[in-house]
N, C-alpha and C positions, 0 to 999 in steps of 0.2 A: 324743431326736432329735440327730443332729450336725450341727452347721452346716459345710459345705463352706468352706475358708480360701483354697481357689484362687480366683485372680482371673476376675472373671466374663468369658466370651467374649462378643466384639462379633458381635452376629448380622449377616448380611448385609441390606441393604436391600430392602424389598418392592418388588417391581416396580411395585406400583400406588401406591410410595409419592411424595409431591409432591416434586418437584425442589426443591433447596436456594434459599431466597429470596436474592437478592444485593440487599445495602442500597442504596437509594436514596441518590444523591449529594445533599447538603442543598443547597438553593438558594445559599447563600453561596459554596460549593466550586463550583460550575457557573458562578457570576457571576464568580469568580475564574478560572478557567479559560479562560472566554472572553473576560473582559480582557487575559489573557498571551497568548493567541494572537493577539487583534488587533493587539497591540502589536507583534509579532514576526513577522507575516506579511509586513512590509516584506522581512525576512531569511530567508524561509522556505526550509529544507533541503530542495532537490529532490535528484535523481540526481547520481551522483558526478562529479568533474572530468573533462575528456576529458583524460586524460593525455598523449596524444600533443602536443596545442597547449601543455599545460602543460609538458612536458620539452623542448620545443624552444624556449619563451620563457626557461626557467630556463638551459638551456644557452647560450643567446646571451648573457644577464646575465654569467656565469662567464666565457665565454670574453672578451666584452667588459670586464670588469673585468680580467682579467690582460693583454690587449692595450693597453689604456689605461694601467695602471700601466708596462708596459715600455717603451711609447712616451713617458711623462711624467715618470719619475723625475729625469732630467738635469735638466729645466727646472724641475720643483719643487724641485730641491736649490739651483740657481742663485737662483731668484726668492724662495725662502720659507725656505730652510735646512734643510728636511727632505725628503728623497726621498720620503716617503709622505704628504705632505698631501694629492696629488687622489687618491691610492686611498682614505684614509680617510674623506674626504668622498663619494666617489662609493659606496664600500661602504655608508657608513650610509643614503643616499638609494636605493640598490638595495632595503635592508633595508625601509626604511619602503614602497617601491615594491611589493615583493612581497606585503607584508602587507595593503596596501592592495587589489592584486589578488585575493588568496584573499576578502578581505571583500566586493568586489563581486562576485565570483562568487556569491555566494549572495542578491546584491540583486535584486528583478524589475526588469528593464531597463524595463519598460512603464511605470513610474513616472516614467521620463525624459521621457516625454511631455509631463509640466507642468512641466519645466525648460527644453525647447528655447527658448523665445522669453526666457525671465529669463536663461541663460545667455548667449545671445548680446548681450543689451544687456551684462552684466556685461563681455565680451570688448570690446566697441566703448568702454566706458569707459575699461577697461584701457589701450587703443591712445591714447586720449586722454592718460591719467597719464602714461605713459612719455614722451611729448614734453616733458614738464615735469622729468623726471629727469635727474640727471648724465650726460652722454654719456661713452660707453668706446670708445675709438679713433675719434672723431666720429661714433658713431651711439647713437640713444636706443632701446633695445629692451627694459631690464630694470628692474622695480619692486624696489627694495631691501627685503626683509623682515628685515632682522637677520642672520639665520645665514645665509640663502642668497636670492639673487635671482629672481623668476619673472619668465619671459619672456611677454609679453603674446599672441604672437604663437603659443604654444603651446596657450593657451586658446582662441584664435580659431579654429584648424584643428578642435579637439572640438565647439566651438558650431556649425561651420558645418555640419559633417557631421550633428551631432545635428539641427540645426532642418531641413535639407533631408531628412534621413530622417523627422521627425515631418509635415513639409508634404507629402512625396511620398506618404505612406502614408495620409494623410487625403483627397487628393486625386488618388488613383492613376488613376482613371479620365479626368480633365481634364488629366493631365499633358503632353498631346500639343499642347495649346492654349498659345498666346502669353502668356494672363492667370494661367494657372497654373501653367504651366511654365519660363516664361523671367522672366516680370517679377518673381516675387519673388527670384530668384537675380541679377538687375541690382540691386535694391534692397538687397541685402546685399552684394554685390560692390564696388559703387562707393564706398561710405563706407570698407569695408575696405580698398581698395587704395589710396585717397587717404590714410589715415593710416599705413597701412605704408610709402607713397612718401615722407613727412615723417620717418619714423625716423630714415635712410631703411632698407628692407629689402626688398628687389627678389625676393629668394630666397622672401621670405615670399609677396608677391603672386603669384610663379609657382607654388607649392604650393597655396596656396587655389585659384587658378583652377583647377589639375589635378584638385583634390580636389571643385569644383564640378562639372567635367566628367564626372568619374566617376559623380557621385551622380545628377546629370541625365539621364546616359544609360541608367542603371540605373532611374533612375525612369520613364522612358518617352518623354523629350522626344524631338522627331523631330530628325534629322540635319541637315535644312537649315539649323535656328537655329544649329548647331554651325559650319558653314560661314560663314553670315553674321556671327556672334560673332568668329570668328577674323579675318575680314576686318576687322572694325571695329577690334579691338585692334591689329592689326598696322596700320593707318591711324593710330590714336594714337601708338602705339610711335613710327612713323617721324616725326610731326607733333613730338614732344616732343624726339627727337632732333635735329631739323632747327632747331627753335628754342633749343637749349642747355639744356632743362629735365631732360635726363637725366645732369647732369654727374657725380654717384657713378657712376651705371651706366655710362657711358661711359667712366670709368677703369678700370673692370674689365674693360671691354671691350678695353682697350688689351694689347695683347701676348697676346690670345687666340689660341691654338694656334700660337704664336711662341716660347714658353720655351726650347727649344732652339736657336733661332736669334739670332746676332747681329745686331741691326738698328741699334741707339744704344744708348749707355749708359744713358741714362734709361729706356729700353724694358727693357733688359736687368734694371736695378733692379728693377722693377715686376714683374717675373715670378719675381724671387726664389724664392717658396715653390712655386708651382707647378713650378718646374725641379729643384729639390731633392726634390720628390715624385717625380717621373720619374725620378731618380737612384736614389732608395730603390727605388721598383718595379722598376726595370731591374736591380740590383744583387743583388735577390733571386732571379732566376733561377727554376729550375724547383723547386729545393727548399728554397731560402732560406739565410740565413746562421746561423739557429738562434735560439731563443726567446731575448731578452734582447741579443742581437748586432747590434743595427741600428747603424749608424754616423751615418745620416742624423739621427736623433733629439738627437744631442749639438749642439743650438742651430741646426742647419743648416736646421730647417722650422720655422717661427714657429708657437706655439701648437699644437705636434703632437698634443696631448690633445684637442683639438677637433676640427674638420673634417677633418684631414688624417691622423689616426690609424691609417686603412686604408693609406697608404702604409707605416707602419712595419710592418704587417700583411704585406705584400707581400714588403718586405725581408726580415723575421725568418721568415716561413713559407713563401715562394716563392708560384709559381703553382700549386702543388697545395693548399697552406694554403690560401690565399685562394680557390680555387677550392669548398673543401670548406664553408669558411663561408657563401660566397653561397648554395652549394646550402641550407643550413642555412635561410636566409632565405628561399629562394625554397619551400621546404618549410612554413615557417610561413605564407607568403602562402596558398599553396594549402589548407593545412588551415583557415585562417580563412574564407576564403572556402566552402570546402565545409560548415563548421559554420555559417555565416551562410545558405547556400540549404537547408539542413535547417529553419531556422525555419518554424514554422506561419503568420506572419503577417507581411506587409511591412515594418512597423518593424523586425524583428527582422532580417530580410535586409539591406535598406538600411543599417542602422546598422552592421552587421557588416562588409559589404562595404567600407565609406567608411572604418571604424578600420583595416581590414586593409590597404587600398589606400594610406594612408597611409604604412606601414612600407615597402611597395614600392616607392612612387613616392620617398621620401627615400633609400632603399637605391641605386637607379638614378642619381638626379642626383648624390649624392655619389661615386659611382664615376667619373661622367662628368667631374666637377670634378676629382678628384686625378690624372686621366690628361689633363687639358686639352681633354676634349671640350666642355666648358661653361667658361664663364668661372668665375673664382673668385668665388662669391658667399655664401657663408656658410652651406652645407647640411651639417647634421650628420649622422653615422651611426647610426642608432637602435640603442641598447644600448651603443654603443662610446664614442662621444662625450661627454666631460666634461662636464656638466651636469644640477643637481640638478631643475630644472622640468621640464626636457623627459624625463627620465628615470622621474620620478614620473607625470608625466600619460600617458605610453607605456605602463607597466605598469597604471595604472588602467584603461585602454581596452582592455589585453588580458583584465583581470578581466571588462569588460563583454562582451566575447566569449564568455569563458567562460559568461557567464550566460544568454548567449544558447543557447548550447550545451546548458545544465542545462535550460533550458525546452522545449528541442524535444525533449529526451530525455524529459522528464515525459510530455509532450502525445502522445509516440510510443507509449509504455507504455500 
């Protein structure tokens, strides 16, 4: 008998054959997988980034870096000996902020409920600490941390929005009452305003007050409480002005709306920065002088890299370029509010609207300052003005908005 040397054919499985048994994962493996999942649930990856919002943020950061460098290199060369000083530092802050924004976009923002009150306490403590720090141009606003200084008011803005979003979402049905809707805001605002007053940082008081108005209005507080509060604040400001307790603020009010009018030598000198800002805006015309071609940035506008950077934008890019940038800001605010409104919980909606409103409010106030519609009170332009702590905080807040959007997409799906 001859043995067949050809390889054995593999017979097809019988229809009634039992299904292959999948090995059961051992108990240690399951425990390990569960532990890893539990540790990483804080950064659980949900659906993708909202590319429209992300694109608008990155676009504003890039344009802001370009225009901040264009505005600042003469003063950087004059005061530091290196034209790239402000650009290199701001660029590094932007990279750190963008990385933080992406990381926070994967963070489950619901965990911020637990941080609402502790962060508010931290912000208040920081406001006390700055009062003992060395002053800069007569004001105490920054805590030096070696490589950069952190501005306490930037932390306060976020802390106020976070706490009110937390409080209003937990007490949504009672926000139309004085006890739950108005009293907590008063308890927060009074110490914040007092501490900011002693810095002094009056523009910070204004921004915090406006953010609280937005949060309380969206949270369901009745309109009559805003009317009463407005009257009370107006009476308090009038009283402080009459008694001479607003010396720093009154100095800022000197010359307001008269930057181009010669009244006396003292007032003419006080309006020097605003006047040169108006010169820059006016010389830009419709189409601008061209990128890098500003003349007013050559030490005519003091601290041009900070609050008055948009004056150089108007001079170099003209009315059309400035309008395009303002439209990008408007689209960012619109998109941020839209994403917040899609949230399936009140906390996400309130938090997102509050963080987005901060950007819109600061843009409006900054433009009004550089055009002399408001007194020069030190309001920075988001993504454009030089400052590490403000840029990092701002980008971190944009990351939280992206996290709100991710969660809304997940729950929708």
